[in-house]
N, C-alpha and C positions, 0 to 999 in steps of 0.2 A: 827750801821747796815748800810750796803751798800744800796745805792739808786738803783732804777730800771735802771737808765742810767748807773751807774757804773757796775751793773751786766751785762747789755747788752754789754758794752764795753769789758768785760772779755770774753764773749761768742763770740763776733766778732773776738777777737784775736785767740780763739780756732778754729774758722771757717777758718781763714787765714792759721793757722798752718796745719790744716787738708788738705786744698787745696794745700799748698806748698809741702806737702809730696806726692803729686800726686794722692790723693784719691778724689772721688766725694763726696761732702757733700749732694747732692740732686740727686742721680741716679734715672733713670726712671724705672728700672726693679728690681724685687726681685725674689728669688728662693724659696719662701714659698712653703712648701709641705702640711701643715695642718693649719687650724685655731687653736687657742688655745683651743677652746671648743672641737674640734675634737680630739686634742691630749689628753686632759683630759678624754674624753669619751672612748678612746681606750688606756688608759695609760698602763694597764697591758700587753696587747698584744705588744705595741710598746716598752715598757721598756724591756720585755723579749727578743725581737728580737735584741736589742742592736744596731740597725742601726741608722745612723744619720737622723734626721729630721730637717727641717728649719721652725722656727717660727718668726713672726714679731710682732711689737707693739711699743707703746710709753712707755718710761721709766717713771714709776710713783713713784718709790722709789729706793733709793741707800743706801746700808749699807755695810761699809767696815770692814773687820776683818783680819788684817795682810795681808797675801798673797792671800786672797780670798775676793771677793765682791759679795754681793747678790743684785739682782735687782728684782723689780716687773715690768713686762711688760704687757701691756693691748692692745688687739686689739678690733675689733668691737663686739667680742663675749664674752670674759671674760678676766681674767688675770692669770698669772702663775709666779712662782719664777724662776729666772735665777741665776745660779752659775758661776761666772767668777773666775778662779783660775790661779795663776801664773805658777804652774807646768804643766798646760795644754796648756797655751798660750805662755809660754816663758816670760822671764823678760821684753823684749822689747814690746811684744804684750800686756802684762798686763799693763805695764806703759803707753803705748799709749792710751789704753782704759781709764784709770784713768785720764789722762791729757786732753782728748778731749770730753768725753761723760758726759752729764748732765741729770738731771731729766727734762723730757719734750721732749728729743730727740726720734726720731723714729729709731729703730734698727732692724737688721736682725740677728738672732742667729742660728748657726748650731751646733748641738750637740746631745746628747742622753738623754733620760728620765730616771730619777732615783728618789728614795726617800731619803731624808736626814735622819740623825739620829733621828730627831724629827718627821719623818714620812710625811714631806711635799713634795708633788709632785713638781718636779723641772726638768728643763732642764739644763744640764751641758754643757757649751759652749766649743766647739773646735775651733770655729772661730766666728767672728762678723763683721758687716758691718753697716756703717751709712746709713740710708735711708733719714733722713731729720734732719738737725741741728736746734734746737730751739734757738732763740736769746733772747727771753723774758722768765723769770722764771714763772712757773705756780703758782697759788695762793697756800697758805699754805694748805697742804692736809686736815687737820681736820676741818678747818674753811671755806675754799673756799671763795666765794663771799658772802658778807653779805647784802650789800645795794641792795634793789630791783631794782633800776634804773640801777645799774652796772650789775646786773644779766641779765637783759633784753638786755642791750647794748652789753654785751659780753656773749651772750647766749651759744656760743660754749664752754666756760669755765664752765658755770653753768651745762650744760649737762654732761661735762666730769667728774665733781666731785659730781654731784647730781643725784643719781639713780632715784629719783622721776621725775626729768625733762626728763630724757631719757624714763622712763616708760610712761609719759604723751604723748610724741611724738609717741611712739609705739601704744598707745591706740587711739590716734587721727587717725592714719592710719587705724586701725581696724574699727573705727567708720564709716569713709567714705566708706571703702570697703564693710562693711556689708550693708550699704544702697544700694550700687551698686548691690551687690549680691541679695538682697531681691527683688529689682525692676526688675532685669533681669530675675529672677526666675518667676516673675509674668507676664513676657511677654513684659516689657517695653524696648524700644530701646534707647540707650544712644546717644545723639546728642551734637553738638557744635554750638553755635550761636554767633553772633557778640558781641564784647566787646565795640567797637567804634560805636556810633549811631548818626545819624543826629537828631533824636528825642528820648528822653528817655521815657520809659514807664514801666508799671507794678508795680509801687509803688509810694507812696507819699514821696518824698525825694529830697533834693538838690543835684544836680549832679556836678561832676568835669568837667571842661571844658578844651579842648585841641585843637590843630590845626593840620590838615593834610596838610603838605607842598606840596606834589605832586599834590593834588587836590585843594589846596588853599581853604580848607574847615574847618570851625569851627565845632567841634564835641564834644560829651559828652562821658564820661565813663559810662557804663550801671549801672543802679540802681536796676535792677532785673536780674535774671539769665535766660534771654531770654524769658520772659513771652509772649510778643507779637509776637516773632519769633516762639516759639513753637506752639502758636495758629495758626499761618500760616501753620504749618505742619499738624494741624488738618484739615484745609481747603484743604491741599494737599492730604489728604487721610490716613495719619498715624493715628493710634488709641491710641497708648501708647508711649510717649516719656519722657525722663528725661535728665537733664543736671546737672553736678556738676562742679562749677567753681567760679571764683572770681567776686565779684561785689563791687561797690564803691559808697559811699555816703559822700558828703562833709559837714558833720554835726558835732555835738559835740561828745566828748569822755567821757565815763564813764564806770562803771564796766560791763555794758551790751552792749555798743555800740562802734563800731569801724568804720573806714572809708574804710578799705580794708579787705575783709573777704570772706570766702567760703560759698556758699549757694547751696542747691539742690532744683530744682523745677521739678515737674512732671505734665504731662497733660494726661488726660484719657478720650477719646471720648466715648460717649454714657453712661456716668456715671454722677451722680449728687453729691451734697455735702454730702448727707447722706451715699452714697456708699463710698465717700471719707473718711468720719470719720471712718468707719469700717476698711478700708485698712490702714489708718494712725495709728490707735490704734495697729493693728497687727504689723505694721512696727516698731513702737517705741519699743514695747516689744521685738521684734527680735533684733534690733540693740543695744539696751541697754544691753540685756542679753549677746549678743556676745561680746560686748566691755568690760563690767564690771563684768560679771558673776553673777550679782544680779539685782533685780528689786526694791530694797529698798534703799533709799538714805536719807541723811541729807543734805538739800540744804538751805542755809541761816538759817532761824529759823524754817524751816518746815521739818517735817518728811513726805517724799513722797514715796508712794508705788505704783509703776506702774502696779502691778499685780491685784490690786483691781478694782472693777467696776468704770469706769471713770464717773465723774460728768458731768452734763449739766448745764451751767451757762447762764441765760438769761441776756442779756446786760442791758436792761432797769431796770429790777428788781434789779440787783447788784448796779447800780448807784442810784436808789431810796433808797436802803438800807443804803449805806455808804455815799452818798453825799447829800441825802435828797432833790432831785430835779427830776422832770419829764422832761426828755430831749425831749419828743415828743410835749410837750405843752409849755415849757419855752422859752422865748425870749432870744436873745443874751445878752442884758443888765442883765437879771436875771441870766444867766449862769455866766457872768463875776463877778457879785456880789457874787455868791456862791463860785466861785473859790477863790476870795479874802478872803472870810470868812473862807474857808478851809486852807488858807495859801499856796495855790498852785502858784508857780511862772511860768509865761509863757511869750513867746515872743509876744509882742503887735504889731509887724510889720505884716501887712497883716492879722491881727486876724479876724476870722470869726466864724460862727456857727459850721462849721465842726471841726475847731481847738478847739473850746470850748468844744464840746462833747468829743473829743479825750482826752483833758486834764482832764476832769472829770473822764473818764474811767480809765486813768492811775493812778489817785489818788485812785480809788476804787480797782483796780486789786491787789494791794499789800496785800489785806486781804485774797486772795484765795490761798490755798495750792496746789490744783490739786492732781493728774492729772485729767484734764477734758477738755471739749470743751466749749468755749464761742460761743453762738448762738444768733440769732435775733438781729444782729447789724443793725443800721439804714442805709438806702441806701446812705445817705449823706456822710458817711465815707467809702463807698465801691463802688467807681466809675467803677470798672470792674466786679462787681458781678451781677448775675441775681436777679431780684426782687422775693420775695415770692409771689406765685400766689394768695394766699388768703389775703395777706397784703402787697401791693406794696411799703409801706414805709420801709419795712424790706428787708434785703439782705439774699440770700441763701449762707451764709458765716459761716465758723467755724475757730476758733483759738485754738491752744493747749495751755492750761494754766498750768504752773508749777511754784510753789514757788513765786507767786505774779507777774508773768510776762508771756508774750506770747513767746512761743518757737515753733511756727509753724502757718501757715496761709493758708487757702484754701477756695474755694468757687465754686459754680456752675458758670461757666464762662458766662459772658454776650456775647451772640452771635446774638443779634438783632442789626443790623447795624444802624437802625434809632435811637434806644435808646442810643447806644454807641456814635453816632455822637452828640446827644443832651448833653450827660454827659460830653463829651470832651469839648464842648462849655462852659458848666458851669464851668469846671475846668480852662479853659483858662481865663475866666472872673476873677476868683480868683487870678490867676497868675498876671494878669494885675493890680490887686489891691494890689500886694505886697506879695502874698503868694507864696514863692519860692518852697514850697513842693507840691503845686498843680500840677496835671499831665499835660503834654504837649499834644497838639492836634496832633495825629498821623493820618494824612489823608490817608496814604498808608495802615495802618492797617484797617481803616474803609472800604476802598475799598476791601481789602481781605475778610472782613466779608460779603460784598455785594455779593460775589460769593458763600457764604454759608459755615457756620461752624457747625458741628453737636453739640448736647448737650455735654458739656465737663466739667469735674471736674479738677481743677488745685490746686496744693498745693506746698508750699515751706517751708523749714526749713534751718536755718543758723547754724553756729558754736556756736551760743549762747547756743543751747541745750547742746553741748559738754561741754562748760564752766560751765553751771549749774550743770551738772552731776559730773564734777570735783570739784564743789563748789569753783571756783576760778574766779577772774575777767577775762573778756574776753581776754584782751591783754596778760595775763600770760599764757593762753593756746594756744596762737599762737607760732609758732616756732621762728620766727623772727619778732616781732611786730615793727611797725614804731616808731622810737625814734627821738627826736629833736637832731640835731648835737651838739656836745660839742662846 
């Protein structure tokens, strides 16, 4: 069996021969008259007319039968059979095609539509043209790419041969567009906020660092989709805004976490977290139905029905139930002891009570099927949320729980500049002690709050929700996930 290099050498020879004959191997223009799907949809009318049409696509199969050759060509819509006959093209034209065209090449076919004796819809070629000569052979049709790393590295080939991969990308587009449609219908304005920031904010995460040469300024890639910027827009008088964009977190990779991914965040003035929960439940049902056509899913080991009444999960109660510890009363050493007893591994660098509580919760959440809302989270783990008026130790926060994880996070936004200033100082102390996920002190944001921000509900969801609904690891539901170079 010939090696890839040997096959490439043969194709390079065909390319040279093609060019030596005075033909372009990579022309810029095509005279296409119809997509393949359009031709098939109007097959009866076009075939009866007997007029030439021009179709284009990639050769996916080649079958020779004496003086005739059958091809399958595929464009972005579907595929069709092509009949190349010596008596139609002439001996030289037919031989030239056989000598120069391979599976994988992009071609233009001019001809008429007809049905073969077997009844297959076909275009019979009167002329052909090379649109792009492929130099590497495509993977074997029936097996394609088998190794998952190779599939992700050469995603373009996986998509070409794997209908599920193409369908996933199409669903991904519907997913984000349906969020956009829902929010615009509800009166939200789509905005864009900076990706490069002097100070990161809006999440507990480690940022990527970069340098701005023109300003000679060290910057960070944002870790939230404009949370502190959109709140500034609330100060500015906007009442409903949202953004869909990329954000970046320089942290570990697993089935649920990526470093570079899409997130949506909305901010709604004169609304609180209880109003936010009602809107979010309505939004989830809308986008899930629009994208998948159903509200019932098998995710990991859970059967999740988004149409049923959503649960309310109390943070302290859940941890008491599954981790056997009262987080409001336990000391840090007691929490560490319980984490070790439960077999939970955690980063000891900069470890503090906030991280301890978070690790206990992450251990417990895997027991919850959802859909539901996690409520009554401690203010210690919610530095940007309003306090509960009746219980200041708790935050007015909600998180969407599905299949043992969070797939959405929102709260009544903290708009008290004095309280915000105090919490930023507390976060800064944690950073100084080594907690790289603690939030940075954003003095300019506090100043904006001092001018006054109305009561506001904020909420964000990432593509983790989409990966959960697909029941696949997060990176497999990205179109081109980051891969380590070979």
